[in-house]
C-alpha positions as CSV (number, residue, x, y, z in Angstrom):
1,K,-53.0,27.6,63.1
2,D,-53.9,29.3,60.1
3,Q,-52.1,32.3,58.4
4,Q,-54.1,35.0,60.5
5,G,-52.8,33.2,63.8
6,T,-56.2,31.2,64.9
7,F,-56.6,27.9,65.3
8,S,-57.7,25.9,62.5
9,A,-59.2,22.4,63.6
10,S,-58.9,20.5,60.1
11,A,-55.1,21.7,59.7
12,A,-54.3,20.3,63.2
13,T,-56.0,17.3,62.4
14,E,-54.1,17.0,59.4
15,D,-50.8,17.4,61.4
16,C,-51.5,15.0,63.9
17,N,-52.8,12.3,61.4
18,K,-49.4,12.7,59.6
19,S,-47.9,12.2,63.2
20,K,-49.6,8.8,63.8
21,S,-46.8,6.7,62.2
22,S,-44.3,8.7,64.6
23,S,-43.9,7.2,68.4
24,A,-44.7,10.6,70.1
25,D,-47.5,12.6,69.2
26,P,-46.9,16.4,69.0
27,D,-48.1,18.5,72.0
28,Y,-51.2,19.7,70.2
29,C,-52.7,16.2,69.4
30,R,-54.8,13.9,71.8
31,R,-55.3,10.1,71.4
32,I,-58.9,8.9,72.5
33,L,-60.7,5.2,72.2
34,V,-63.9,5.0,70.7
35,R,-66.6,2.2,69.9
36,D,-68.1,2.3,66.6
37,A,-71.9,1.2,65.6
38,K,-69.8,-2.2,65.5
39,G,-68.9,-2.6,68.8
40,S,-65.4,-2.1,67.8
41,I,-63.1,-0.1,69.7
42,R,-61.0,2.6,67.5
43,E,-58.0,4.8,68.3
44,I,-58.5,8.1,67.1
45,I,-56.2,11.7,67.2
46,L,-58.0,14.5,67.7
47,P,-56.4,18.4,68.2
48,K,-56.4,19.0,72.0
49,G,-57.8,22.3,70.9
50,L,-61.0,20.2,70.0
51,D,-63.1,20.6,73.5
52,L,-65.2,17.6,73.3
53,D,-66.2,18.2,76.9
54,R,-67.9,21.5,76.7
55,P,-71.7,21.1,77.0
56,K,-73.9,22.1,74.0
57,R,-75.3,25.4,74.0
58,T,-79.1,24.9,74.1
59,R,-80.9,25.8,70.8
60,T,-83.0,28.9,70.5
61,S,-86.2,28.6,70.4
62,F,-88.6,31.1,68.1
63,T,-92.2,32.0,68.5
64,A,-94.3,31.9,65.2
65,E,-94.6,35.7,65.3
66,Q,-90.3,35.8,65.2
67,L,-89.9,33.3,62.6
68,Y,-92.3,35.3,60.5
69,R,-90.3,38.6,61.1
70,L,-87.3,36.8,60.8
71,E,-88.2,35.5,57.6
72,M,-90.1,39.1,56.2
73,E,-86.7,40.7,57.0
74,F,-84.5,37.9,55.2
75,Q,-87.0,38.2,51.9
76,R,-86.2,42.3,52.3
77,C,-82.4,41.8,52.7
78,Q,-81.0,38.7,52.1
79,Y,-77.5,39.1,53.6
80,V,-76.6,36.8,55.7
81,V,-74.0,37.6,58.7
82,G,-72.1,35.1,60.6
């Protein structure tokens, strides 16, 4: 967890990797087997909070008119929120 108390995947990954040499992983880590591009099977350690099974959100489709209006609004005010 980071300073605000929210989950930080990068910090948890570092902690998980530090424990790679130890026999028991922390309860917030999980090991999975993956096949790389060459066909070799490798074991990787990931934070359990990383939800690999969650379906991806479908990409939003915009019409040409909507894109035009979004681009015009961005030109007017280039403040990005998110």
